[in-house]
N, C-alpha and C positions, 0 to 999 in steps of 0.2 A: 504494500500500500504506500501511498504518498504520505510522507511525514512532514509536518510543519509545526511551527511554534508562533505564538502571538508576538507581534511587535510590542515594544514597551509602550505603556499607556501614554507617556509623554510624547513619543513620536506620533502615535495615532492622533493625539489631541492636536498636534500641529497640522497634521494632514487634513483633518476634518474642520479645522477652525473657520474657514471661509463660509461654511454652510450653517444655516439655522434650522433646517429640517433634514434629518438624516435617517436613512434606513440601514440598520445593521443586519446584514444578510448572512445567515449561517448555511452550512452544508452538512448534510446528515450522514456522510459516509467516512472517507479517510480522515478528515480533520476532526470529526467527532470522536473517532477511535483514539486519536492521539491527544485529545483534550484541548484542541486549539480553536474549533469553530462550530461545535454542535449547539443544540438548544441552550444548554447550561452556560456555555461560554458566551453566547449571544446575549443572554440575560445579564451576565456579569459585566460584559463590556458596555452594554447600554447603561447600566446603573453607574458604572465608573465614569462614563462620559458626562452623564447628567450631573453627578456630584462635582466633577472637576470644573465644568463650566459654570455651575451655580456658585462655586467658590470664587470664581473670577467675576461674578456679576453679569455673566452673559446668558441670555435665554436661548436654549436649543431644544428642539423637539426631536426625540429619538424613537423611532419605531423599530420593532423587532420581528424578524421572520426567519425561519429555517426551512429550506427546501431539501428534498432528498439528495439531489446532486446538482451542483452548479456547472458541471461539465456536459450536461445534456439539455438541449433546448426545450424538450417537453416539460422538464421540471422548472427551468428558468421562467417559462411562460407564466407559471403560477404566481410569480412575484410581480407581474406587470402592474396590477392595481396599486400595490404598495410603492413600487418605484415611481409611478406617476404622481403620487402624493408628496414626494420628497425632492430635495434639491441635489442630493448625492447619495451614493450607495457605498457603505463600508463593507466590503466582502471579506468574510472570514474563511474563504475557500483557498485552495492552492492557486498558484499562478495561472494554471489552465482555467480554473473556474472564474477568476477575475477577468481574464480576457474573453471568455465566453459570454459573461454577463455584459461586458463592455460592447461586444459586437452585436448583442441583441438589443441593447438600449443605447443607441448612438447619440442621443441628445442629453445625456446626463452623465456626470463624472462617476466612474466606478473606481474606488480606492482600495488598495490592499491593506488588510488588517493583520496578515500573518506573513512570515517568511517561510517559503517552501525550502526544505532542507535536503531530503533524500528519499529514495524508495527503500523501505526497510520492513522489518518484522517486529512484532511485539514479542520480546524474549521472555519477559515476565511483567507483571503489573507495574506500569509506570516506566518501563525501560524499552525504548525503541532503538534498534540498531540497524545500520545501513547494510543492505545486502545486494543492491543492484545499481549500476550506473546508467542503465538504459543505453548501452553502447551500440546496440543494433546488430551485434554479431555474437550471439550467445555461445560460450565455450564451456559450459558447465559439464558437458559430457566428457570433456578431456581432463577435467580436474576433480573427478569423483563427487560432483555436485556442489563443490565449493568454488566460489568465484574469486580468483586471485586479484581481479581488477578492483573489486570493491572491498575485499576483506584483507588483502595484504597491503600494509601501509606504503610499500614501495612499488606495488603493482607488478611484482616479478612473475614472469611466466615460465621460467626454466629452473625452478628449484629455489630453496630458501637462501637467504642472504648470509646466514651463519651467525647472526647477531642475537638470535632469540635465546632465552634462558627459561628452562622449566616450562616450555610450551607457551611462553608469553613473548610478545613482540618487544624489541628493544626500544621502540618509540614510546611505549607506555606499558606498564605492568597490568593495566586494565584491559589490554587488547590480546586476545588469543592469537598465536601465530597461525596464520591461514595455512601455511605450508606444512606445519606440524599436523594440522587436521587433515589436509589432503593426503599426506603420507599414511596416517593412521587408517584412513578409510580405504585406500588402495591395499594396504596390508590386510585389512579385514576381508576385502573382496578376493584376495589372492591374485592381485593384478599389479604387483610392484614393478613388473617389466614396463608398464606404461610410463614410468617416471624417466625412462631413458630417451623418450622422444624429445626432439628439439622443437620448440615452438617459435616460429618466425615473428618478427616485429608486427605489431597490430596495424591493421589498415583502418585508420581513423576516418576515412572518407565516408564510412557507413554511420559515423556518429556525428560529432559536432563540426567536422571540417567541411561537410558538404552542404551546409545551410540547413534551414528548418526541414525536418523530416516529415514524411506522411506515409500512411499505410493505405493501400487501395485494395478493397475486397470487391471485385466486380460481381461476385455471386450474391452480394447483399445490396447491390445498388439498384435503384428503381428509376 
């Protein structure tokens, strides 16, 4: 899932300061799971903004709404009446959601309320860890289901660096050595011979080097 965190309230206050009527728009999927933009976070953000501006002696009307997903137009459409009543939208969705809402409502500012950080997994309650860079050329089958691009601090493709200790990365003792995990998994599979393969340098044209990416599924197009 996409993991994000709320911007500091002081930054958000500066972003929304020019507007006297504001819609705080939440998203009920990824950012809800990581406690950045679901119904609860929308309510908390709206209250914080009301109190902050009241303290400054400024009047602001803040409306609250959360849709299922801000990355799909059918859900964004549900927000249309609320958007029409306000001067700006503070979106608590990921960067994709913010841009989708902005493209749907072209005559009103859509402002980001969170920082999109990475694609990750919920490892345990309250802990989200990065697991995917979205590189466009998945190599998990070559590395026992462990991605060295996202989980090795040095993004090494041809074996460990030699700096880890007790299974922990030399960058930080809080980080598991990705290559230690890869080796242990290949050992469990009885496939240690796969570690002898040389992996060539990455072709980054399938990722960020080729401009904005898109996926075309003609079988789903109408």
